[in-house]
KEPA-687267 format. One record per atom (N, C-alpha, C): x, y, z; residue in one letter. Coordinates in steps of 0.05 Angstrom, whole numbers, plus 5000, padded with zeros to 4 digits. Example, Ala and Ser with C-alpha at 12.3 -4.5 7.8 and 13.67 -1.06 7.14 Angstrom:
2
526448865156A
524649105156A
526449345156A
525749555142S
527349795143S
525850015157S
END
This chain:
439
991687900821M
992487650833M
989987490842M
989987230836R
987587070842R
987287030873R
984787070883A
984387050912A
984586750920A
985786710943Q
986186440953Q
983886350971Q
983386090972V
981385980991V
982685941018V
981486041039P
982786001066P
983085711073P
985185651087D
985785371096D
984585341124D
982185211126W
980785181151W
981984971169W
983984831160T
985384631177T
987684741192T
988385001186S
990685121199S
990285161229S
992485141245P
992285191274P
991085461281P
991785661264R
990785931270R
987785941268R
986685811247A
983685811243A
982385661267A
983585431275H
982385281297H
982385441323H
984585601327R
984685761352R
982585981352R
982286111329L
980286321327L
977486211332L
976885981320I
974285851323I
973785781352I
975885651365A
975585571392A
975185801411A
976386031405D
976086271421D
973486421416D
972086341395G
969586481388G
970186761378G
972586801366D
973387071357D
972387121329D
969987221327I
968687261301I
970187461284I
970787691297G
972287901282G
974987811273G
976387661291G
978987561284G
978887361261G
976787201260L
976487001239L
975987141212L
974287351213I
973787501189I
976287621178I
977887741196R
980387871188R
982287661176R
982587441190W
984487231181W
983587121153W
980987071150A
980086961124A
980487171102A
979987421108R
980487631088R
983387641080R
985187631099Q
987987631093Q
988887381077Q
987687161084Q
988186911069Q
987486941039Q
985387091034R
984487121007R
986087340992R
987787481008G
989387690995G
987787950990G
985587991006W
983888221003W
984588441023W
984188681014R
984188911033R
981288941044R
981089101065Q
978489151076Q
976589271056Q
977589441039I
975889561018I
974889350998I
976589140993D
975788930974D
973488770986D
973688711012L
971488561025L
968988731026L
969288991030G
966989171031G
965589171004G
967089180982K
965889190956K
964388920950K
965488710960A
964288440954A
961688400969A
961388550991T
958988511008T
957088751009T
957988970997G
956289210998G
956589381023G
958689341038Y
959189501062Y
961689671057Y
961989871074S
964290051072S
966689921086S
969090021079A
971589921091A
971489971121A
970290191129S
970190251158S
968390051173S
966289961159A
964489761172A
965989491175A
967589431155V
969289181156V
971289211180V
972489441182S
974389491203S
973089461231S
970689581234R
969389561260R
968689271267R
967889111247L
967188831252L
969688681260L
971988731247E
974388571252E
975688641278E
975288881288T
976688971312T
974988961337T
972388931334A
970688931358A
971088671373A
971188691400E
971688451416E
969288261413E
966888371414R
964388211410R
962688361390R
963088311364P
961688471344P
958688471348P
957488711350A
954588741353A
953388771325A
953088541311T
951988551284T
949988331281T
948488341260D
946488131256D
947587901239D
946187681241L
947087441227L
947087471197L
945187621186D
945087661157D
947687791147D
948687991162M
951188121155M
953487921156M
953587771178L
955787571180L
955587371158L
953187291150K
952887091129K
953887201103K
953487451097Q
954587571073Q
957587571073Q
958787641096F
961687631098F
962687351095F
961287161108A
962186881106A
962086781078A
959986841063D
959686761035D
961986871018D
962587131022A
964687261006A
967387131012A
967887061037L
970486951045L
970586651045L
968486521034I
968386231032I
968686101060I
967386211080I
967286091106I
965085891107I
965585631110P
963485431109P
961485471131P
958985391127P
956885421148P
957685291174P
959085061174G
959884941199G
961885101214G
963685241200V
965685411214V
964185651226V
962385771211L
960886001221L
959285921246L
957985691245A
956485601268A
958285551292A
960585441287A
962485381309A
963485631322A
964285831306V
965386071318V
963286231332V
960786211323L
958586341336L
957686201362L
958485941364G
957785791388G
954885731390G
953485681367V
950585641368V
949885361375V
951685171371T
950984891376T
950884841406T
948684731417P
948584681446P
950484461454P
951384461479P
953284261488P
952083981487P
953783781483R
952883511482R
953983351506R
952383151514A
953282971534A
955282771521A
957182681537T
959082481527T
958082211534T
959382011521T
958581731527T
960481611548T
962381761558V
964281661577V
963081631605V
961481821613A
960281821639A
957481931637A
955681861656P
952981971655P
952982271655P
951282391639A
951182681638A
950082791664A
951383001674Q
950383131698Q
948483351690Q
946383391706R
944483601700R
945883871705R
945884051685P
947284301688P
945784481708P
947384671719A
946284861739A
943985021728A
944085071701A
941885231689A
939185101691A
939184831695C
936684691696C
935684661725C
937184751745E
936384721772E
934284931779E
931884901768E
929785091772E
928385041799E
926985241807D
925285211831D
923085001826D
922784801843P
920884581838P
917984691833P
917184891848M
914485001845M
914185121817M
916285261807K
916185371781K
915885161760K
917484941763R
917284721743R
914584601743R
913284561767R
910684451768R
908584631754R
908984891757S
907085081745S
907285071715S
909785041705L
910085021676L
908884761665L
909184551680L
908084291670L
904984281672L
903884451689A
900984441692A
899484501666A
900784641648A
899484711623A
899484481604A
900884261610S
901184041591S
900783771604S
898583741619L
898083501634L
897683261616L
897083301590A
896483081572A
899082941564A
901383051569V
903882921562V
905382861588V
906482621591P
907782551616P
909982751624P
909982821650A
911983011660A
914782911655A
915282651658L
917882541655L
918982601627L
917282561606A
918182621579A
918782911575A
917083091586L
917583371584L
920183451598L
920683341622N
923183391636N
925583311620N
925383071608H
927582971591H
928183161568H
926083261555L
926483441533L
927683701543L
926783811566D
927884051577D
930884021581D
931683791592E
934483741598E
936083701572E
934883581552A
936183541526A
936783811513A
934984011517L
935484271505L
937784411519L
938384341544A
940684461558A
943184301553A
942984031551L
945283861547L
944483631529L
945083641504L
944283441484L
945383171492L
943682961490P
944682691494P
946282601470P
947782391473A
949082271450A
946882121433A
947082121407P
945081981390P
944981691398P
942681571396S
942381291403S
943581101383S
944081191359S
945281031338S
946981211321S
948581081303A
950381241286A
948881451271A
949781701273P
948281921260P
948981941230P
947081861214T
947281881185T
944982031174T
945182131150T
942982281137T
940582101134T
941081851126D
938781661122D
937381621149D
938881581170R
937781541197R
936181781205R
937282021201L
935882261208L
933282291192L
933382231166T
930982251150T
928782071160T
929481831168T
927581641178T
926381741204T
928081831222Q
927081941248Q
925282171244Q
925982351226Y
924382591222Y
921582521211Y
921582331192R
918982251181R
917182121202R
918381961219Q
916881831240Q
915782051260Q
917482241266A
916682451285A
914482621272A
914682691247R
912682851233R
909982691232R
910182431228A
907782261228A
906482271255A
908082261276Q
906882281304Q
905482541308Q
906682761298F
905383021300F
902783021285F
902782911261N
900482921244N
898082761255N
898682551270R
896482391282R
895882471311R
897282671321G
896782771348G
897982601370G
900082441364A
901382281384A
903482441399A
902582641414H
904482831425H
906282711447H
905282531462A
906982401483A
909282251470A
908682101449E
910681951435E
912682141422E
911782351411L
913482541397L
915382681417L
914282771439I
915982901459I
918182711469I
917482461472A
919482261480A
921682221458A
920882251433A
922782201411A
924482441404A
923582681411L
925082921403L
927982941412L
928682871437P
931482891445P
933382741426P
932682491419D
934382341401D
934382451373D
932082541364L
931982671337L
933782911336L
933683081356L
935383321356L
938283251359L
938883051375A
941682961378A
942782861352A
941282701338T
942082591312T
942482821292T
940683011291A
940883231272A
943283411278A
943783461304E
946083621311E
948683471303E
948783211308A
951183061301A
951683061271A
949483031255C
949783031226C
950783301216C
950083521231A
950883791222A
953783851227A
955183681242T
958083731247T
959683721221T
958583601200K
959983611174K
959983891162K
958284061172G
958284341164G
957184401137G
955584221125E
954384271099E
951784431102E
951284601083A
948884771085A
946284611087A
946184391072A
943684221073A
943384091100A
945584031114D
945383921141D
944184121160D
944884371157Y
943684581174Y
940784631168Y
940084601143A
937184631136A
935584401148A
936684161148R
935283931160R
935083971191R
937284071203L
937384121231L
935284321239L
935084541223A
932984741228A
930184621227A
929684441208A
927084321205A
926384151230A
928384021241C
927883861266C
927084051289C
928484271291Y
927784461313Y
925084591307Y
924384631281D
921684731275D
919584551285D
919984291281L
917984091290L
917784101320L
919984131334A
919984151363A
918484411371A
918884621357T
917584881364T
914484851360T
913684741338E
910784701333E
909484531355E
910884321363T
909784141383T
909584271410T
911784391419L
911884521445L
909884751446L
909584901425S
907585121424S
904785021426S
904184791413K
901584681414K
900884591443K
902984501457L
902584411485L
902584641505L
903184881496G
903285111514G
905985141528G
908085011518R
910685021530R
912385241517R
911585491522Y
912785701507Y
915585771514Y
916485731539D
919285771546D
921085591530D
920385341529A
922085151514A
921885201484A
919485271474S
919185311445S
920785561436S
921185751454R
922885981447R
925685901442R
926685711458I
929385601454I
929685461427I
927785291421T
927985141396T
927585321372T
925885531375A
925485721353A
927985881348A
929285971369D
931786121365D
933885951351D
934185701359R
936185531346R
935485481317R
932985431311S
932185391283S
932785631266S
932185871277N
932586121263N
935586151256N
937286091275T
940186121270T
941085911249T
940385661252Y
941285461234Y
940185501206Y
937685591204A
936485641177A
937985861163A
938686071177R
940086291165R
942986211157R
944186041173I
946885941166I
946685771141I
944585621138S
944285451114S
944085611089S
942985861091G
942686021067G
940285941050G
938685751059D
936385651043D
933985821050D
932885961031P
930486131037P
928085971045P
927785721036L
925585551044L
925885471073L
928285401081A
928785341110A
928285591127A
929085821116G
928686071131G
925686131134G
924086071114A
921186111115A
919885931136A
920685671135A
919585481155A
920285561183A
922785661187S
923585741213S
921985991222S
921586181204A
920086421211A
917186351218A
916086161204R
913386081209R
913085971238R
914985791245A
914885681272A
915385891293A
917386071287F
918086281306F
915686471310F
914086511289S
911886701291S
909786601311S
909486331313I
907586221333I
908486291361I
911086261366V
912086331393V
911786631399V
912386791379L
912187081383L
909287171388L
907487051373R
904587131377R
903687061405R
904486831415H
903686751442H
905086921463H
907287041456A
908687221475A
907687501473A
905487551457G
904387811454G
905987991436G
907587871418R
909288031400R
908487981371R
905888011366A
904787951339A
905988141318A
906588391325A
907688581306A
910488481297A
912088381315T
914688271308T
914288021291T
912387851298A
911887621282A
911087701253A
909587911251Q
908788001224Q
911188091208Q
912988241220R
915388331206R
917188101197R
917587911215I
919287681209I
918187511187I
915587451188T
914387291167T
914187431140T
913787691141L
913687851116L
916487841103L
918587871119H
921287871108H
921887591096H
921087381110A
921587111100A
920087061074A
917587161072A
916087121047A
917487271024A
918487501030A
919987651009A
922387501000A
923787371019Q
926187221011Q
925486980994Q
923186851000V
922286630983V
921586730955V
920386960954E
919487070928E
921887130910E
924187190922T
926587250906T
927587000891T
926686760899T
927586520884T
926286510857T
924286670851G
922886660826G
920586470826G
920286310848L
918086120851L
917985930826L
920285830819T
920485660795T
919985370800T
919785290825T
919285010832T
916684990848T
915384750847P
912984720863P
913384770893P
915784690903A
916284730932A
916485030938A
917785180921Q
917985470926Q
915285600925Q
913585520906A
910885630903A
909185570927A
909385320937R
907785240960R
908685380985R
911285400989V
912285551013V
911485841012V
911585960988F
910786240986F
907786280993F
906086100983A
903286120990A
902886081020A
904385891032Q
904185841060Q
904986081076Q
907186221068M
908086451082M
906186681080M
904786711058L
902686921056L
900486871077L
899786621080C
897886551101C
898886621129C
901386561134T
902586611160T
902786911165T
903587061144V
903687361147V
900887461153V
898887361139A
896087451144A
895287411173A
895887171183Y
894987111211Y
896487291231Y
899187321226A
900687501244A
899687781243A
898987881219A
897988151216A
895288181231A
893587971229A
891087981243A
891487991273A
893387831283E
893887841312E
895088111321E
896488241302A
897588501308A
895588731305A
893188661296G
891088861292G
891289011266G
892988921248D
893389051222D
891388931202D
888989021203R
886688911188R
887188921158R
888089141148D
888389171119D
890488981109D
892788961123R
894888781114R
893988491116R
892588421137A
891588141141A
889788061118A
887888231111L
885988161089L
887388161062L
889288341058E
890688351033E
892388091029E
893688011051M
895487771049M
893887521045M
891487491058I
889987251055I
888787241027I
888087471015R
887187470987R
889387390969R
891887490974D
894187410957D
894687110960D
894387000984A
894786720989A
892686550973A
890186650972E
888186510957E
888886500927E
889886720917R
890686730889R
893086540884R
894986550902A
897386380899A
896686090900A
894886010919A
894085730922A
892685630897A
891085800884A
889585720861A
891485660837A
893885750838L
895785700816L
897685470822L
897385340845L
899185120852L
898484870835L
900584700831P
900084460815P
897984280829P
896584130813E
894483950824E
895683740842E
898183650836L
899383430851L
899883530879L
898883390900P
899283490927P
902183460936P
903083650953G
905783640963G
905883470988G
908283451000P
908583301025P
906983441047P
906483301070P
904883411091P
905783691101P
908483731101T
909483981111T
908984211091T
908284141066L
907784341045L
905084301032L
903184191047S
900484131036S
898784381035S
899684571019V
898084821015V
896184780993V
893584810999T
891484770980T
889485000983T
887685040964P
885585250969P
884085200995P
883584951002A
882184901027A
883884981052A
886484921051S
888085001074S
888285301077S
888285441054V
888385741055V
885685841066V
883485721059T
880885801070T
880885761100T
882085541110L
882185501138L
883785721152L
885985801140Y
887486031150Y
885686281151Y
883986311130K
882186541129K
880286541152K
879386301160V
877686281184V
879086391208V
881686311211G
883186411234G
883786711233G
884286811209V
884787101206V
882287261213V
879987171203L
877487321209L
876787301239L
877187061250W
876687021279W
878487211295W
881087221288S
882887401302S
882187691299S
881087771277L
880288041273L
877688111287L
876387911299G
873887951313G
871387911297G
871687831272D
869387781254D
868587491256D
867387411279A
866787131283A
864687031263A
862687191257G
860687101238G
861887061211G
863587251202A
864887221176A
866786971176A
867986911199A
869686681200A
868086421196A
865786411210V
864086171207V
863186151178V
862386371166H
861486371138H
863686271119H
866186371124A
868386291107A
868985991108A
868585871132G
869285591134G
866885401132G
864585491125Q
862185321126Q
862185101105Q
863685141083D
863684931062D
866184751064D
867884791084L
870284621086L
869484351097L
870784141088R
870183871096R
872783731105R
872583551124P
874983411134P
876583271113P
875183151093E
876583001072E
878383171055E
878083441057Q
879883621042Q
882583641055Q
882983531078F
885583561093F
886883291096F
889483281092A
890983031090A
891582891116A
891683041138T
892482911163T
890382951185T
890482771205A
888682791227A
888983061242A
891483151244E
891983411258E
890583641244E
890683641217R
889383861202R
886383831203R
885383581202R
882483541203R
881383631231R
882883561252G
882183651278G
882283951281G
884284071268R
884584361269R
882284501255R
881284381234L
878884491221L
876584521241L
876084311256H
873884321275H
874384511299H
876884521309T
877384701331T
877384991323T
878285051298D
878185321289D
875285411285D
873685241275M
870785311272M
869585331300M
870385171319A
869385191346A
870085461359A
872585551354R
873385811365R
871586031353R
871086011327A
869386211314A
866486211325A
865385971328W
862685941339W
862686051368W
864685991383W
864786081412W
864886381413W
866586511397R
866786801397R
864186931388R
862686791371W
860186891361W
857886851381W
858486711403G
856486671424G
854586441418G
855586231405K
853886001398K
854885751412K
854185711437P
855285481453P
854585211441P
852185171430E
851484911420E
853184831396E
853485021378Q
855184971354Q
858084931362Q
858985081383T
861685041393T
862084761403T
860184671419A
860484401431A
860484191410A
858784211390H
858784001369H
861284011352H
862384251347A
864884261332A
867184141348A
867184181374L
869284061391L
868983761393L
866483661393L
865983371393L
867083251367L
866683391345A
867683291319A
870783291320A
871983501332A
874883511334A
875883281351A
874483221373H
875383011391H
875082731377H
873082691361R
872782441347R
874982411326R
875782631314T
877682631292T
880582621302T
881182791321A
883982821331A
883782901360A
883482711379P
883082781407P
885182971418P
887582951408A
889783111419A
889283411414A
887883481393E
887383761387E
885583881408E
883983721422V
882283821444V
883683781470V
884983551473R
886083471499R
888683631506R
890383681486D
892983781491D
893384081488D
891484221475R
891884501470R
890584671493R
892084821507P
890984971530P
888585151522P
888785281499S
886585471492S
883985321486S
884185081475I
881784921470I
880684801496I
882484711513R
881584601539R
880084821554R
880985071552A
879685291566A
876785331556A
876385291529I
873685321519I
871885101530I
872984851531V
871384631542V
870584691571V
872484791586T
871984861614T
869785071616T
870085281600D
868085501600D
865285391592D
865185221572L
862685101564L
861384951587L
862984791601A
861884631622A
860884801645A
862185021650Q
861385191673Q
859085381666Q
859085481641R
857085681634R
854585571620R
854985341607H
852685231591H
852484931595H
852284841620P
852284551626P
849984401613P
847784531608R
845384391597R
845084421567R
846884561554T
846784591525T
847384331511T
845984281489S
846384031474S
849283991466S
850383761472G
853083691465G
855083741486G
854483911506V
856483991526V
857083751544V
854983621554R
855383401573R
856883181559R
856183121534E
857582911519E
860582981514E
861083241509L
863783331505L
865483291530L
864383381552V
865883361578V
866383061584V
864382891580A
864682611586A
866782491568A
866882561542A
868782451524A
871582531531A
871982781538T
874682871545T
875682751571T
873882731590R
874682611616R
875282311613R
873582171596Q
874081891592Q
876781851578Q
877482021559R
879981991545R
882282031565R
881982241582A
884182291601A
884482061620A
882281951630A
882381731648A
883681481636A
882981431610S
883981191596S
886981211592S
888081451591T
890981481588T
892281541614T
890781551636N
891781591663N
893381851665N
892282061653L
893582311653L
892382511672L
890082451683G
888882611703G
887882881694G
887182911668W
886183171659W
883283201666W
END
C-alpha cells in the first residue's frame, strides 16, 4: 500500500505541535503514513525499539540529527519540526508595548561588568540587542525574502567595514525579519535565518559579548540543522567554534568543525560554493585544533586547506566565501601563533599584503594577527607598527576587540618609549574621544 503524506492542517497535528509533544508527533506522522515502527526504523537506520522509545518518552532525550532523519522519512516540514521543538524565540506583539521579561532582570552591576568589555559600542544598542534575543520585536516592515536579503547585505557590509555600532543597532530588526520569514517553514528560509544568527555571533564574539553570542550560536546551530543544508551547517559550526574557543572548549570546537567539514565533503564539492566552504572549514578545523593543543591535526588541516585553496576557481566568491590562498595563509599565521610558534607565524605572513584581502575587516585582521605574532615573539616595536597599520586600515579591529585592546594597554605600560607606541596610544585615544565612547 502506498504511504500517505501526513495532513499537517489537521487539529490533531496542531495540538501535538502546540503541546511540544515530539514523540506524539512522530507517532502520529508514522501512523498517517501507514507505517509500523519497524518500517520507520528501516527507513532511518534505527531499530523498532529505538522508534518506540522516541515515541513514548515524555521528553525524548535525543539529538537533533536523529530527529531530522525521522522528520525527513515522515515528510515533517522544517517549520513543523522547529515549532514542535519550540526553538523560535518569543516575539513582541504590535498591540501593546513589549514588556521586558523577567529573564532579563539582571543585577545592574553584572550588566555593567558585561558591558565594560565593549565600550566602543553604545550601551543602549547592546541592551536593545540583549532584550531582542529574549523577546523579538516585530519587524519594522513587511517581512519578505527580498527585504531580508537587502537587510543582510547591508549588515554584512557594516561588519566588513567595522561599523560595529551601526550593526549592533541593526541586528534586532534583521533577526526579527529573518524569524518572520521562516514561519513559512521552508528549508531555505531556515538556512537564511541561520546565516543571520551567524553574523550576530561573529559580531558579538568580536566585541567580547560571549554570553549573548552563545545564544545566537545555539539558535543558528538548530536552524541550520533543521534546514538540512550542509553549507549552512558549516557556517554555523564555524561561528559556534569561535564561541567555544573563547569559553575554553577548543576540543569541542575541533570536533564540531571537523564533523561539519566532513558533511560538506559528502556533497562531492561539485560547485564553487561547496569547494570554498570546504576549504574554509579546513582552516577553521586547523585553528580549533591548534587552540586545543592538537599540533599534528592543526598542521595537517592547514596543509590540506592550502591544497584545497590552490584548486579553487580564479573568480572570487562573495565576501562570506572569499577563500583564497592568501586568506588560508593568514589562517596559518593564526594556527602557528596559537601553537606557540611566533617566529614561524611571522615568517608565514611576511609576504601577505593588504591588497590581497577584499574587505577592510580582513585587511585589519591581517595586521592584528601579525601584531599578535610579533607580540608573542617579544618584539614590541614591530607589534606597535602592525597595530598602527591595523588602526589606519580598520580602526574597529583595534578599538573593539578586547584581546587587541589588551595588547595596546600592555605596550603602553611596559614599553612607553618604544617607537610607535606613543603614536598608537594617541591614535586610539583620539578615535575614542571623537566618537565620545570614553575608551
